[in-house]
C-alpha positions as CSV (number, residue, x, y, z in Angstrom):
1,M,298.0,138.4,45.7
2,K,295.4,135.5,45.1
3,L,296.3,132.3,47.1
4,K,294.7,129.2,45.7
5,A,292.8,127.1,48.3
6,I,292.0,123.3,47.6
7,I,288.9,121.8,49.2
8,E,288.4,117.8,48.9
9,K,285.8,115.6,50.4
10,G,287.3,112.6,52.0
11,K,285.9,108.9,51.9
12,D,284.8,109.5,55.5
13,G,282.5,112.5,54.3
14,L,284.5,115.2,56.0
15,Y,285.9,118.0,54.0
16,S,289.5,119.3,54.1
17,I,290.9,122.5,52.5
18,Y,294.5,123.6,52.2
19,I,296.6,126.3,50.7
20,P,299.5,124.4,48.6
21,D,301.7,127.5,48.9
22,I,301.8,127.6,52.6
23,A,302.9,124.5,54.5
24,G,301.0,123.6,57.7
25,L,297.8,125.8,57.0
26,F,294.6,123.8,56.6
27,G,291.0,123.4,57.8
28,T,288.7,120.5,58.1
29,G,284.9,120.3,58.9
30,E,281.6,118.4,58.3
31,T,280.7,120.9,55.7
32,E,282.6,122.9,53.1
33,T,281.7,126.0,55.2
34,E,283.1,124.6,58.4
35,A,286.3,123.6,56.8
36,K,286.7,127.1,55.1
37,E,285.9,128.7,58.7
38,N,288.6,126.3,60.0
39,L,291.2,127.4,57.6
40,N,290.5,131.2,58.5
41,E,291.2,130.2,62.2
42,S,294.3,128.8,61.1
43,I,295.3,131.9,59.1
44,E,294.6,134.0,62.2
45,I,296.8,131.9,64.4
46,A,299.4,132.0,61.7
47,L,299.4,135.9,61.7
48,E,299.4,135.9,65.5
49,H,302.7,133.7,65.5
50,V,304.2,136.2,62.9
51,E,303.1,139.3,65.1
52,E,304.6,137.6,68.2
53,T,307.9,136.5,66.5
54,G,308.4,139.0,63.7
55,E,309.2,136.0,61.4
56,W,307.1,135.4,58.4
57,G,308.9,132.1,57.3
58,D,306.5,129.8,55.5
59,Y,303.7,132.4,55.9
60,S,305.3,135.0,53.8
61,P,302.5,134.7,51.1
62,L,300.2,136.1,53.8
63,N,302.3,139.3,53.9
64,G,300.3,142.2,52.3
65,N,297.0,141.9,50.5
66,Y,295.8,138.3,49.6
67,T,292.6,136.8,48.5
68,L,291.6,133.1,48.7
69,E,290.6,131.6,45.5
């Protein structure tokens, strides 16, 4: 499954990236690379939550194989 990630540069010069299909997952940074790394950390935290609770909830698009586009 391909998940679309949107990256934007704010007026403050910082970058933000989010996945429209998954509420609450985002990343920020001074560079695009830093924002993407921050998003990947958010995904890891979400998957840890799923592992602990057994509940996918809003994170169900991460269930199985996915790639970020």
